[in-house]
C-alpha atoms as one frame of an Amber mdcrd trajectory, in Angstrom:
protein
   1.882 -23.428  13.067   5.202 -22.474  11.473   4.647 -19.563   9.094   7.260
 -18.076   6.755   6.531 -14.496   5.625   8.417 -13.654   2.411   8.733 -10.049
   1.250  11.235  -8.188  -0.912  11.239  -4.685   0.561  13.967  -3.010  -1.469
  14.932  -1.029   1.634  11.622   0.843   1.784   9.547   1.387   4.930   6.134
   1.993   3.451   2.683   0.742   4.352   3.337  -2.861   3.354   6.404  -3.062
   5.589   4.502  -1.567   8.531   1.701  -4.060   7.914   4.186  -6.949   8.003
   5.555  -5.723  11.336   2.010  -5.733  12.706   1.215  -9.141  11.202   4.346
 -10.711  12.651   3.431  -9.514  16.133  -0.222 -10.535  15.876   0.601 -14.057
  14.689   3.384 -14.554  17.236   1.088 -13.417  20.050  -1.327 -16.177  19.028
   1.324 -18.871  19.486   2.644 -19.305  15.943   6.306 -19.605  15.005   6.818
 -16.768  12.523   9.896 -16.056  10.398  10.479 -13.213   7.943  12.513 -13.777
   4.770  13.800 -11.328   2.151  14.872 -12.727  -1.245  17.341  -9.860  -1.753
  20.691  -9.513   0.025  22.152  -6.420   1.753  24.232  -5.771  -1.379  21.076
  -5.686  -3.488  21.815  -8.920  -5.328  19.405 -11.836  -5.393  19.962 -15.210
  -3.796  19.953 -18.469  -5.712  16.221 -19.006  -6.144  16.071 -22.769  -5.658
  18.424 -22.823  -2.685  16.605 -19.966  -1.007  13.183 -21.534  -1.612  14.430
 -24.796  -0.085  15.647 -22.889   2.982  12.352 -21.020   3.380  10.164 -24.116
   3.035  12.289 -26.552   5.047  10.384 -26.165   8.318   7.357 -24.094   7.318
   3.816 -25.386   7.255   2.825 -22.338   5.206   4.692 -19.767   3.122   2.925
 -16.410   2.996   4.274 -14.533  -0.017   4.037 -10.772  -0.256   6.070  -8.785
  -2.795   8.418 -11.131  -4.675  10.065  -9.985  -7.918  11.998 -13.097  -8.937
   9.866 -15.487 -11.037  12.410 -18.269 -10.464  11.839 -18.027  -6.710   8.047
 -18.107  -7.134   8.390 -21.142  -9.409  10.638 -22.877  -6.875   8.105 -22.233
  -4.093   5.378 -23.598  -6.358   7.362 -26.794  -6.757   7.855 -27.259  -3.021
   5.648 -29.190  -0.610   4.698 -26.137   1.472   1.250 -24.620   1.604   1.251
 -21.181  -0.012  -0.823 -18.028   0.460  -0.096 -14.951  -1.677  -0.942 -11.412
  -0.547  -1.207  -8.869  -3.361  -0.561  -5.367  -2.061  -0.410  -3.377  -5.290
  -1.355  -3.454  -8.968   1.761  -5.142 -10.318   0.058  -8.522 -10.886  -2.659
  -6.932 -13.053  -0.836  -4.035 -14.757   2.634  -4.040 -16.362   2.935  -0.328
 -15.593   2.078  -1.099 -11.951  -0.244   1.880 -11.610  -3.129   1.366 -14.068
  -2.783   4.906 -15.386  -2.674   6.066 -18.992  -0.196   8.602 -20.357  -2.546
  11.425 -19.283  -2.401  10.204 -15.656  -5.996   9.029 -15.778  -7.352   5.638
 -14.788  -6.758   3.316 -17.731 -10.131   2.804 -19.411  -8.666   0.371 -21.956
  -7.148  -1.834 -19.323  -7.154  -5.562 -20.038  -4.111  -7.751 -19.578  -4.322
  -9.270 -23.061  -4.238  -5.790 -24.609  -1.387  -4.400 -22.550   1.292  -5.180
 -25.143  -0.538  -3.160 -27.800  -1.185  -0.274 -25.420   2.479  -0.238 -24.409
   3.736  -0.119 -28.004   1.359   2.768 -28.701   2.785   4.681 -25.736  -0.472
   4.842 -23.825   0.792   3.629 -20.434   2.072   6.020 -17.752   4.126   3.389
 -15.950   6.085   2.131 -18.959   8.998   3.532 -20.987   8.088   5.821 -23.888
  10.163   3.796 -26.335   7.972   1.085 -27.936  10.617  -1.646 -27.911  11.506
  -1.012 -24.264   7.813  -1.031 -23.342   7.170  -4.273 -25.199  10.096  -5.944
 -23.430   8.838  -4.741 -20.062   5.403  -6.178 -20.798   6.928  -9.515 -21.794
   8.941  -9.683 -18.538   5.820  -8.775 -16.591   3.800 -11.525 -18.276   6.508
 -14.082 -17.505   6.542 -12.948 -13.865   2.754 -13.215 -13.525   2.757 -16.706
 -15.012   5.197 -17.852 -12.308   2.420 -17.538  -9.677   0.033 -20.519  -9.943
  -3.653 -19.663 -10.064  -4.302 -22.447  -7.560  -2.697 -20.403  -4.770  -5.184
 -18.610  -2.535  -4.837 -14.859  -2.933  -5.363 -12.274  -0.186  -6.143  -8.606
  -0.891  -7.001  -5.683   1.352 -10.128  -4.360  -0.355 -13.124  -5.370  -2.430
 -11.835  -3.065  -5.170  -8.629  -5.100  -5.385 -10.524  -8.382  -5.302 -12.551
  -7.313  -8.318  -9.421  -6.346 -10.259  -7.642  -9.589  -9.446 -10.687 -11.708
 -10.312 -11.040  -9.868 -13.635  -7.614 -11.159 -14.657  -8.494 -14.817 -14.391
  -7.982 -15.704 -10.738 -10.940 -17.770  -9.513 -13.176 -15.407  -7.546 -13.585
 -18.055  -4.858  -9.808 -18.063  -4.377  -9.457 -14.320  -3.753 -10.063 -13.459
  -0.097 -10.538  -9.946   1.259  -8.695  -9.324   4.533  -8.594  -5.547   5.165
  -5.422  -4.178   6.706  -5.437  -4.142  10.524  -4.272  -1.136  12.516  -3.625
  -0.949  16.237  -5.049   2.099  18.009  -2.218   3.767  19.965  -2.549   4.596
  23.628  -3.366   8.297  24.135  -0.914   8.896  26.975   2.147  11.020  26.233
   1.058  12.033  22.740   1.982  15.563  21.644  -0.720  18.100  20.898  -1.474
  18.503  17.221  -0.639  21.641  15.276  -3.566  23.488  13.733  -1.380  24.478
  10.781   0.522  21.271   9.916  -0.587  18.882   7.180   0.971  15.433   6.746
   1.550  13.604   3.457   3.112  10.135   3.772   3.764   7.955   0.730   6.307
   6.587  -1.676   7.350   9.561  -3.791   6.417   8.490  -7.286   4.662  10.615
  -9.893   1.996  10.321 -11.220   0.836   7.488  -8.947   0.771   9.421  -5.681
  -0.311  12.743  -7.180   2.765  14.765  -6.206   1.995  17.502  -8.720  -1.526
  17.665  -7.325  -0.071  17.943  -3.820   1.991  20.989  -4.854  -1.116  22.581
  -6.363  -3.077  21.943  -3.166  -0.374  23.392  -0.903  -0.228  26.502  -3.051
  -3.928  27.109  -2.362  -3.619  26.908   1.435  -2.954  29.854   3.770   0.724
  30.927   3.931   0.929  29.863   7.574   0.221  26.245   6.641   3.159  23.888
   6.915   3.422  20.431   5.382   5.453  17.360   6.248   6.225  15.008   3.350
   7.260  11.642   4.791   8.549   9.215   2.210  11.174   8.524  -0.391  11.132
   7.478  -4.012  12.260   8.127  -7.570  10.314  11.397  -7.859  11.774  13.142
  -4.807  14.027  15.466  -6.808  11.156  16.228  -9.180   8.934  17.145  -6.233
  11.577  19.351  -4.651  11.984  21.260  -7.915   8.234  21.725  -8.256   7.990
  23.034  -4.700  10.881  25.415  -5.347   9.304  26.693  -8.559   5.997  27.269
  -6.749   7.701  29.193  -3.922   6.682  26.571  -1.375   9.968  24.883  -0.497
  10.379  26.661   2.840   6.879  25.565   3.917   7.515  21.842   3.387   9.682
  19.496   5.485  10.952  16.506   3.487  11.769  13.772   6.014  12.457  10.705
   3.850  11.246   7.312   5.073  10.346   7.336   8.757  10.460   4.418  11.145
   6.981   3.528  12.464   7.574   5.224  15.818   8.628   8.504  14.189   5.774
   8.390  11.683   3.433   7.857  14.619   4.815  10.983  16.295   4.392  12.953
  13.082   0.765  11.874  12.841   0.129  12.996  16.397   1.743  16.366  15.705
  -0.227  17.021  12.507  -3.750  18.333  12.151  -4.723  15.928   9.374  -3.488
  13.651   6.609  -3.890  14.419   2.927  -3.777  11.782   0.163  -3.636  13.011
  -3.441  -3.291   9.708  -5.293  -4.126   9.351  -8.972  -3.664   5.589  -9.100
  -6.430   3.356  -7.721  -5.120   2.777  -4.208  -5.417  -0.910  -3.254  -6.424
   0.304   0.212  -4.401   3.267   1.475  -3.016   1.935   4.748  -1.494   5.270
   5.790  -5.006   6.711   5.899  -6.091   3.956   8.267  -3.091   4.728  10.473
  -4.066   8.393  10.562  -7.602   7.493  11.663  -6.144   5.319  14.424  -4.297
   8.428  15.615  -7.575  10.377  15.646  -6.533  12.470  12.654  -9.072  13.119
   9.893  -8.136  12.280   6.311  -8.784  14.213   3.116  -8.199  11.870   0.175
  -8.952  11.430  -3.486 -11.742   8.934  -4.081  -9.735   6.217  -5.817  -9.495
   2.430  -5.532 -10.296   1.016  -2.121 -10.294   4.359  -0.261 -14.103   4.541
  -0.155 -14.222   1.277   1.800 -12.829   2.942   4.918 -13.037   6.734   4.436
 -16.612   7.483   5.457 -17.216  10.814   3.773 -18.191  13.480   6.290 -17.843
  11.052   9.204 -14.076  10.464   9.598 -12.777  12.771   6.868 -13.587  13.642
   3.281 -13.307  12.024  -0.134 -12.828  14.328  -3.114 -12.714  13.697  -6.874
  -9.327  12.584  -8.160  -7.293  15.463  -9.572  -9.443  18.226  -8.025  -6.949
  20.493  -6.258  -9.594  23.102  -5.470 -11.858  20.593  -3.698  -8.977  19.122
  -1.690  -7.687  22.544  -0.659 -11.179  23.677   0.343 -11.648  20.667   2.622
  -8.183  21.003   4.160  -8.568  24.747   4.704 -11.956  24.289   6.398 -10.617
  21.623   8.757  -7.546  23.641   9.682  -9.850  26.513  10.664 -12.309  24.387
  12.658 -10.685  22.623  15.605 -13.894  21.144  17.092 -14.916  19.659  13.736
 -11.423  18.266  13.233 -11.480  16.674  16.679 -14.936  15.163  16.126 -13.918
  13.550  12.831 -10.690  12.298  14.396 -12.468  10.727  17.361 -14.978   9.019
  15.069 -12.167   7.685  12.900 -10.322   6.228  15.857 -13.444   4.436  17.078
 -14.157   3.081  13.584 -10.653   1.614  13.421 -11.033   0.122  16.897 -14.298
  -1.564  15.851 -13.424  -2.662  12.315  -9.658  -3.158  11.936  -8.438  -5.031
  15.025  -5.138  -6.933  14.426  -6.413 -10.021  16.283  -9.419 -10.357  13.972
  -7.167 -10.025  10.923  -4.800 -12.710  12.226  -7.742 -15.035  12.847  -8.916
 -14.513   9.262  -5.490 -15.474   7.943  -5.264 -18.504  10.235  -8.186 -20.067
   8.405  -6.478 -19.513   5.044  -3.168 -20.860   6.379  -4.793 -24.007   7.736
  -6.551 -24.696   4.445  -3.329 -24.135   2.462  -1.362 -26.416   4.781  -3.945
 -29.189   4.514  -4.047 -28.957   0.729  -0.256 -29.345   0.677  -0.351 -32.340
   3.017   1.299 -30.410   5.839  -1.589 -30.761   8.244  -3.435 -27.856   9.765
  -1.620 -27.382  13.075  -2.308 -24.167  14.927
C-alpha cells in the first residue's frame, strides 16, 4: 500500500515527530511504500494548498494526516479521491486555546465547544489572548479550521481519554479509534550507567501547559546535589530561565533545547528518572513511555491519558496535578533508593515490551488504512 504521512512540524522534534519516525520505519518494514510530507516550506511559508494536496494524493492509496494547520489544505484533501485517516495528537481540535485550561491553570470545567466564544470574551481561557476581540477572532479561526476536517474521516487517538474528548465534540464514537503510541525497547548493550542525582524533564517549553512553574517549585524542594536536565524548546524558555534564576537553581539545571532522538535516548539512560509536571490533560505523554522503555521510572501528574500507562507504584508514581510537595517527595525517595528505582524501571521496560510493540501498532493502522482506501474506491492493497 502507498501511504502518505502528512505533518506540519514547525521545526520541532517533540513526541509526535519521534512517533512519526517510528511509524515510518514500522510501516516500511511491513512492505508499504511510505512518504512523509510537510505543508510548510523551509522558509516558513505555506505551499499552495490545492497544488500540494494534488501532489500528495497523486499516487497514494491513503493519506494519513497528523498536525495540519491550513484549512484550505484539509479541504483540498477532503475533495480528493484518496482515502484519509486523521491522527489527533493534541487538544487543538476540541479546544481553541489548545490546552483545555482556564485562566487559573486548572482543567476547564466549563468546557464545551459551543460555549468557547463566550468563555474567550470573558477572559476565562489560559490559551487565548487576554483581549476579548483578539480572543473572539482566534475562536472564529479555530472553528473554521475544525470545520475543514470532515466528520466522515476515521480519527485515531492515542488514549481512551482522548477518544472520549473527541467523541464529546460530535465525532461519531464508532469512527474514533484508539491506537496507543508504540515504543521500541532499546538494546541494553553500551548504555551508560544512570546518575543517582540527575532528573530528566523533556517537553515543549510552554507554560502553563507543561507545568514549568511547578517544575521549578519541585526542583527547589530536592536536595542541593540534585541536577536536572531540561530537554526541549518553546515560547516559555526565557520565562523558565528567569524563574530558575530567581529561585537560585539556574546552576543546577542544564537547558539542552530540542534533542535528536539518539541524544534524548542517551540522556534518558544517564538520568535516574523522568518527571512530568503537566497541568494540561496530556493526550498520552509519549516521553513517559520512552522513559519506561529505557527502564527509567516516571513521576508524573495524574492528568489526561497518563493513568492508562503509568501503573502507580509498579512502574513509577502518579501524583495530583499541581502538588509540588507530592512530586518532590516521590522523586526524593527514588533518588535515595537505587534498588527500588531499578525494580520500577525493569517493570516499566517489560510493560512496554508487552503492550506497546511497534509492529502491533502498525498492524492496527493497516486495518484502518485498508478500510479508508476501500471507502475511497482505491482498493485495499497491502
